[in-house]
C-alpha atoms as one frame of an Amber mdcrd trajectory, in Angstrom:
protein
 -61.954  88.820 281.668 -64.986  89.002 284.464 -67.485  86.052 284.265 -71.227
  85.825 286.052 -71.452  82.611 287.853 -75.379  82.896 287.786 -76.770  82.591
 285.048 -79.637  84.960 283.815 -83.297  83.620 282.936 -85.147  84.579 279.996
 -88.376  83.237 278.479 -87.120  84.435 275.101 -83.639  85.091 273.730 -83.166
  87.105 270.797 -80.113  87.287 269.186 -79.644  89.990 266.355 -81.243  93.508
 266.662 -82.297  94.086 262.858 -85.899  94.096 261.686 -86.446  90.320 262.534
 -84.738  90.444 265.590 -86.372  93.491 267.433 -89.857  92.725 265.949 -89.416
  89.160 267.615 -88.489  90.663 270.750 -91.200  93.292 270.706 -93.700  90.670
 269.670 -92.563  88.169 272.883 -92.751  91.051 274.944 -96.276  92.082 274.277
 -97.307  88.549 275.130 -95.875  88.968 278.453 -92.643  87.212 278.101 -89.452
  88.193 279.606 -87.032  88.909 276.650 -83.286  89.650 275.865 -82.063  90.577
 272.981 -77.892  90.297 272.091 -76.262  92.764 269.762 -72.862  92.451 268.888
 -72.684  95.938 266.945 -74.851  98.756 266.978 -78.825  98.632 267.692 -80.859
  98.040 264.732 -78.922  95.756 262.893 -77.160  95.989 259.310 -80.466  97.224
 257.820 -80.522 100.496 260.148 -77.301 101.274 260.017 -75.587 100.470 257.385
 -77.855  99.141 254.904 -81.802  99.864 254.358 -81.491 103.150 255.700 -78.225
 104.774 255.016 -78.676 103.866 251.190 -82.003 105.568 251.163 -80.722 108.592
 252.556 -78.389 108.839 250.048 -80.716 107.842 247.066 -83.124 110.673 248.460
 -80.044 112.982 248.525 -79.191 112.214 244.961 -82.605 112.686 243.909 -83.026
 116.104 245.273 -79.235 116.824 244.034 -80.407 115.964 240.493 -83.467 117.736
 240.391 -81.638 121.033 241.455 -79.232 120.743 238.519 -76.534 121.798 240.741
 -73.166 121.711 239.424 -71.050 120.422 242.335 -72.175 118.728 246.147 -70.739
 118.948 249.795 -70.828 115.559 249.844 -69.925 115.917 254.066 -73.107 117.637
 254.344 -74.857 114.494 252.869 -73.428 111.662 254.751 -74.017 114.220 257.756
 -77.822 114.059 256.822 -76.967 109.919 256.252 -75.704 109.715 259.729 -78.147
 111.949 261.921 -80.975 109.565 259.932 -79.551 106.503 260.977 -78.652 107.759
 264.627 -82.284 108.861 264.925 -83.299 105.056 263.468 -80.922 103.272 265.849
 -81.821 104.884 268.895 -85.558 104.580 268.444 -85.270 100.932 267.916 -83.263
 101.250 271.655 -86.168 103.152 272.989 -88.719 100.551 271.788 -86.843  97.506
 273.462 -86.517  99.743 276.802 -90.109 101.139 276.421 -91.068  97.255 276.162
 -88.787  96.344 279.159 -86.835  93.960 276.838 -83.171  93.515 278.365 -80.772
  94.370 275.861 -76.921  92.921 276.086 -74.240  94.162 273.970 -71.615  91.304
 272.589 -71.329  88.135 271.091 -73.240  85.573 271.617 -72.551  81.601 271.758
 -74.594  78.717 272.674 -72.813  76.263 275.215 -76.138  74.091 274.704 -79.376
  74.150 273.625 -80.881  76.385 276.756 -77.832  78.405 277.850 -75.559  81.040
 275.833 -72.818  82.955 276.601 -72.042  86.503 275.715 -68.760  87.724 275.230
 -67.961  91.563 274.984 -64.779  93.277 275.735 -64.675  92.908 279.741 -67.276
  90.229 280.743 -69.317  87.071 280.033 -72.531  86.945 280.798 -74.324  83.419
 281.345 -78.250  83.170 280.076 -80.294  80.795 280.161 -83.718  80.465 278.032
 -86.421  78.983 277.345 -87.037  79.733 273.558 -84.509  81.769 271.150 -85.194
  82.947 268.321 -81.812  83.604 265.979 -81.724  86.728 263.683 -78.217  87.291
 263.245 -78.484  88.416 259.363 -76.023  88.392 256.576 -72.856  90.362 255.212
 -71.766  90.864 251.917 -70.685  87.875 249.721 -66.641  88.718 249.077 -65.483
  87.063 245.919 -61.872  85.352 246.126 -60.221  87.321 243.037 -61.871  90.609
 244.725 -60.939  90.716 248.659 -62.552  93.641 250.305 -59.980  96.870 251.408
 -58.564  99.259 249.925 -60.275 100.322 246.633 -62.666  97.284 246.337 -65.606
  98.030 248.225 -68.840  96.267 250.015 -71.826  98.029 250.239 -71.090  98.865
 253.765 -67.840 100.931 252.615 -69.581 102.289 249.790 -72.184 103.900 252.192
 -69.622 105.762 254.089 -67.423 106.964 251.647 -66.502 110.774 252.488 -66.262
 111.419 248.577 -68.249 110.951 245.502 -65.806 108.872 243.685 -64.660 110.059
 240.286 -65.441 106.882 238.543 -66.815 103.452 239.810 -67.250 100.373 238.740
 -70.010  98.053 240.220 -69.500  94.218 240.333 -73.304  92.795 240.262 -76.247
  94.594 238.760 -78.749  93.472 240.936 -80.980  95.483 243.403 -77.915  96.658
 245.725 -75.528  97.243 242.405 -78.173  99.192 240.596 -79.326 101.411 243.341
 -76.143 102.320 244.510 -74.718 102.652 240.897 -77.035 105.138 240.192 -76.915
 107.063 243.123 -73.478 107.363 242.591 -74.017 108.287 238.806 -76.509 111.095
 239.778 -74.143 112.597 242.128 -71.226 112.885 239.286 -69.284 109.456 239.001
 -68.846 107.741 235.992 -70.347 104.294 236.695 -69.987 100.842 234.848 -72.092
  98.199 235.814 -70.930  94.323 234.938 -73.769  91.711 235.512 -73.628  88.420
 234.646 -77.115  87.599 233.697 -78.618  88.640 230.350 -80.226  91.614 231.749
 -79.983  94.220 234.644 -82.227  93.313 237.427 -82.389  89.587 237.165 -85.710
  87.843 238.433 -87.958  90.845 237.080 -89.603  90.646 233.737 -87.817  92.255
 230.602 -90.141  95.415 229.986 -89.805  96.122 234.208 -86.224  97.050 233.393
 -86.432  99.102 230.102 -87.348 102.165 231.886 -84.475 101.808 234.749 -81.851
 101.225 231.979 -83.114 104.206 230.033 -82.433 106.433 232.896 -79.149 104.859
 233.879 -78.033 105.739 229.816 -78.933 109.221 230.974 -77.338 109.268 234.164
 -74.327 108.089 231.861 -73.819 104.551 232.896 -71.481 102.026 230.992 -73.811
  98.341 231.570 -72.236  95.239 230.151 -74.645  92.429 230.640 -73.609  88.853
 230.309 -70.172  90.128 231.991 -68.277  87.858 234.028 -65.379  89.931 236.183
 -62.235  87.964 236.310 -59.635  89.620 237.810 -58.333  93.168 239.365 -55.107
  95.094 238.640 -54.434  97.640 241.358 -52.871 100.852 239.818 -51.230 103.607
 241.878 -54.888 105.472 242.411 -57.148 103.333 240.459 -58.167  99.971 239.840
 -58.617  97.893 236.414 -60.793  94.865 236.493 -60.623  92.435 233.604 -63.726
  90.792 232.573 -65.281  88.718 230.220 -68.237  90.185 228.229 -69.723  87.117
 226.404 -67.231  85.509 225.973 -64.837  88.568 224.761 -61.959  89.494 226.708
 -62.249  93.521 227.973 -61.488  95.891 230.624 -62.337  98.944 232.500 -60.253
 101.473 235.212 -62.035 103.329 237.646 -61.048 104.569 241.262 -62.914 102.075
 242.997 -64.748  99.078 242.867 -67.923  97.865 244.548 -68.684  94.242 244.744
 -72.274  93.689 245.229 -72.806  90.099 244.057 -75.424  89.270 247.211 -75.436
  88.369 250.981 -73.704  85.446 252.990 -75.750  84.319 255.994 -74.158  84.915
 259.337 -74.438  81.651 260.621 -70.741  80.561 260.638 -68.053  82.428 263.516
 -68.518  81.872 266.923 -71.937  81.364 267.575 -71.884  77.685 268.177 -74.491
  76.539 266.277 -72.381  73.030 265.537 -72.323  72.604 269.158 -76.076  72.327
 269.758 -76.761  70.391 266.436 -78.399  72.904 264.654 -78.595  71.746 260.821
 -76.966  73.882 258.340 -77.369  73.850 254.652 -74.065  74.316 252.113 -75.162
  77.678 251.879 -74.763  78.153 255.668 -78.819  78.601 255.748 -80.842  77.128
 258.782 -83.335  75.180 257.362 -87.015  76.255 259.237 -90.220  74.642 259.165
 -93.704  76.835 258.325 -93.415  78.164 261.724 -89.630  79.438 261.602 -88.522
  76.476 263.686 -84.861  74.593 263.368 -84.383  70.824 264.070 -84.625  72.210
 267.775 -88.280  72.688 268.187 -87.483  75.727 270.862 -84.770  77.264 268.789
 -86.205  79.745 265.836 -84.502  81.125 262.738 -85.231  83.986 260.691 -84.439
  86.734 258.175 -81.364  86.354 256.215 -80.003  82.913 257.610 -83.154  81.026
 256.432 -84.295  80.279 252.376 -85.832  83.461 250.538 -84.711  86.785 249.230
 -82.592  88.799 251.900 -85.509  91.754 252.509 -85.987  93.391 255.847 -89.531
  92.974 255.857 -89.583  89.115 255.062 -87.329  89.069 258.610 -90.182  91.206
 260.408 -92.826  89.062 258.815 -90.926  85.589 260.356 -90.375  86.953 263.241
 -94.030  87.435 264.148 -94.968  83.957 263.126 -91.710  82.637 265.339 -93.588
  84.992 268.020 -96.694  83.723 267.842 -95.483  79.879 267.491 -93.616  80.478
 270.464 -97.002  81.361 272.536 -98.342  78.011 270.800-100.410  80.499 268.325
-101.281  78.493 265.402 -99.622  80.764 262.662 -97.487  79.779 259.635 -95.267
  81.573 256.929 -96.737  82.499 253.661 -94.935  84.085 251.229 -97.510  84.335
 248.517 -97.368  88.148 248.801 -93.816  89.274 249.357 -93.426  92.406 247.906
 -89.667  93.448 245.962 -88.688  96.802 245.325 -86.038  97.964 243.830 -85.488
 102.143 244.922 -83.711 102.743 241.743 -84.921 105.395 239.245 -87.725 104.823
 238.243 -88.430 102.410 241.157 -89.388  98.914 240.667 -91.595  96.426 242.632
 -93.850  93.515 242.312 -95.971  91.543 244.522 -97.771  87.689 243.762 -97.204
  86.190 240.327 -95.935  87.346 237.129 -97.797  87.016 233.742 -95.055  84.535
 233.004 -94.729  82.429 236.283 -98.809  82.194 235.892 -98.975  81.039 232.825
 -95.967  78.667 233.425 -98.241  76.854 236.379-100.408  76.444 233.586-103.334
  78.908 234.828-105.414  81.188 232.399-104.991  84.468 232.796-105.932  88.194
 231.987-103.698  91.251 232.139-104.536  94.939 232.492-101.852  97.520 232.091
-101.560 101.215 232.358 -99.162 103.784 232.059 -97.790 106.612 234.049 -97.454
 108.897 230.519-101.282 109.935 230.376-101.862 110.629 234.825-102.104 114.116
 235.698-100.468 113.622 238.963 -97.070 111.802 237.248 -97.032 114.300 234.406
 -97.360 117.038 237.382 -93.965 115.302 239.308 -92.164 114.960 235.798 -92.082
 111.475 236.274 -93.796 110.469 233.594 -92.054 107.105 232.852 -93.481 103.314
 234.117 -96.561 101.424 233.743 -98.704  99.381 236.381 -99.682  95.771 235.287
-102.100  93.726 237.181-102.696  89.746 236.959-105.996  88.097 237.649-107.297
  84.574 236.899-109.558  84.782 233.876-112.612  83.012 235.276-112.874  84.530
 238.502-110.979  88.138 237.891-108.858  87.049 241.327-106.068  89.185 241.705
-102.871  87.115 241.731 -99.975  89.536 241.192 -98.618  93.047 240.431 -95.841
  94.533 238.657 -95.329  98.538 238.918 -92.254 100.524 237.431 -92.447 103.945
 237.963 -92.570 106.821 240.717 -93.482 105.589 243.841 -93.938 102.245 243.028
 -92.689 101.393 246.369 -95.901 102.649 247.933 -97.981 102.014 245.556 -97.380
  98.042 245.563 -98.873  98.310 248.685-102.796  98.242 247.859-102.017  95.485
 245.277-100.334  92.980 248.128-103.431  93.629 249.731-105.630  92.911 247.119
-103.430  89.715 246.624-103.736  89.068 250.286-107.527  89.688 250.681-108.264
  87.710 247.331-109.888  90.560 246.085-111.474  90.992 242.101-110.016  93.760
 239.495-113.785  94.813 240.316-113.084  95.937 244.191-110.276  97.266 242.921
-111.522  99.324 240.049-115.180 100.337 241.847-112.791 101.899 244.610-112.655
 105.766 244.501-109.310 106.748 244.299-108.728 110.294 244.907-107.678 112.821
 242.079-105.073 113.483 240.938-102.739 110.904 242.226-100.624 108.067 241.195
-102.828 105.189 242.647-105.669 105.740 239.811-102.832 104.424 237.658-103.456
 101.090 239.828-107.523 101.728 239.452-106.964 102.117 235.106-105.039  98.815
 235.144-107.623  96.791 236.672-110.618  98.127 234.205-107.756  97.544 231.218
-108.023  93.896 232.532-111.870  93.835 233.069-112.204  95.117 229.355-109.481
  92.898 228.230-110.990  89.799 229.856-114.417  90.280 229.140-114.279  90.830
 225.436-112.618  87.559 225.359
């Protein structure tokens, strides 16, 4: 192995090129700093290559397949389309980094002290000295001891790369990844069974938001078991049987594949060498950081899935901006009050800010307004009349503090309400904003009007 004795000197070393990493690198480069990025796999990280982008490509293709009402599908064409999209995105990130004069090193980074790292690749070791470092190494699917990955037991990564639609699929975990992928394969024709340990799918969302999703899953002939804890797997010749307890009762189900989607584990272990330089970790492997994403070593930052909070690409890119600004001595700090949560199910689910339940638990006096997709002209034209928009506001000031949407394009509609919460807008600000007709955005306006009317009636 070739070793470079002379160290490369950079202002900022970014470890990881996912949404957090490439955003941090771009932000720091825009501030005039010399930036290097280390990536051990493909540029763009998990989100671009085996997460957000490929999953949404498959979801969109499944939706189109269902609308066409075809009896069979050429899944090779679907996967080819997905791969084209992934490659375009990865290449786009690579072009962005190159255009900003950011040096990219391919290999695995390991710290040798708090200002130096080695990048190992197959044929060389590159020595890098840095003034600041931003760790953005992301996460990987959690592996259950009773369900080790391999063969017919899949993580989301393998599920996204299947070369044919499974005849049947058991999904362990009814969170957003399990619901998105389970529903996608159901629409392609798989017989899908979902096992969720909580008392509802998509735990964390209010029950009235999940009901339309359950209804659609049932239309897709998906079997849903809640209060279900998977115990063990039995391997047959060309199938697997999962034994589970449903509210204490012994049950089992057999399918061609098992997909395990029970969460993600931070990539802070392995050869990175955090312990060597004294970076603190929690018992879950997360890195504690302050309000500027600084670790216990002030010139080293951590962002994204390796710090506390939901494992979301947009959370990582937001933290990247805060960290990059902080190391250039701008006074910024994280504020998660308007972190949108989105599930690309059918119908889509999205929320921002506080729910009514959360607000009342904090002792706040609130007023809510709700408007249905069912009477919206655009929704009816789209054959997407299932769903609603709900807005939560302080009763006295009418300041918007939260919003929940279930329905078509919820992932896009939530942006208006997230901005409203961020800028402390009132219900009247939304209600008096002219919304184009006929659009789904009118449902947001009508929810604000409903909240005004309800609040002023007393």
